Phi, psi and omega in degrees: 000144177248164179223159176229134175253122180274109187227028185260006182291154182280336179068035185296328180284352181260003179295145012272002184298332183261010178299326183230004182225129175295149186303325181296341182258003178298133185280141172235113186055038176084002181237131180300145181308316185295335180294325178299317179297312183299319177299314183289322177295318178296319180295333178276001177089011178274120186258340183243117186231132176256135176235125172265152179204161178215285183293119180054035184295334180298330177293321177297315179298318180296319181289314187281321184064218180270002179087358187296333179294339177257003182073030182229171174250126182247136177235143185249134174252104187270132180245128178296325171220153181301129182264008186064179189295313181292313180296325178296317179292318181301315180296326185275358183306320179300334179275340187266343176085197189254353181265164175304146181224154179272142177230135177219138176288139180293336187259029169238157174228127177209153182258025178300136178286103186298338178300336178296320178284325176302323181272000181274129183288335180051064179291338180269185180288333182205150172228121187253141170265118181253156180226160174303148185292126176285170181299326183277358179215062188292339183280345180070184182238314188222157173264135177252115180285160181298331181274004176096356179281146176263135182235153179248330190260344181294117181262358184266352184243161181290142178261149178232168184261137175291127185283344188092006177242131182202167169244126185234151171260144178303330182299341178300335186249003188297333181265006183260136175276149178302146180154196184261117178198151179279165182278326188307312181298326179293319178296319181296323178295318179292325178297319179298334179268007183057048181244017183227126173249171180200177177212154178259130179243127185249023179270204181283126177211131177220128173275107185276067186260350180223165179298320179299319181285335172295316177295323178299319178297315180300317178297319179297316184289327177296324180293322183263006177053050182291000000 
């Protein structure tokens, strides 16, 4: 199985920290965010990892190298301009192969056991890890049905937030032309076709989208002595 780390964001909400450093390399307790992902992916037995980048991407390549320090193989999908989540994955498909692959946003932190996704067959087009809605996103993204199906239109059930961690099949993108586009509309189209399953994870999860939440993550990790 292969994995992809989405690391091409501009990090505008993290300025001035991202004026000269890509968001994926911002340190948390002295370790770049992306290093936590690489360690966890390697521990789950994933050996081939694709990283996309755009803004200050050379710094990411310099830090990560070929991945050998983590015992993995790293491949880079370079974007002249950020292609957003969907476009970034679409461009990287030749590097990801024909089997289901794991995708994680570089700017989230969670202690979800990745081996669970490694062992997931992913018979549908996508399998999403959802989390309880944080204060900054109270409306949530998707409904998770009792049978594990993800719904978008059901207004009678509780909505949850997409964690930024998923298992996807390449076929999810087969009807999309290369270019700049987000992942969410593609997922919603697949949901309407009943091609998306999900699970709720109630462990530690933080969307490191602002400077305040970066500090929140550091405080959280100090408490659990990570």
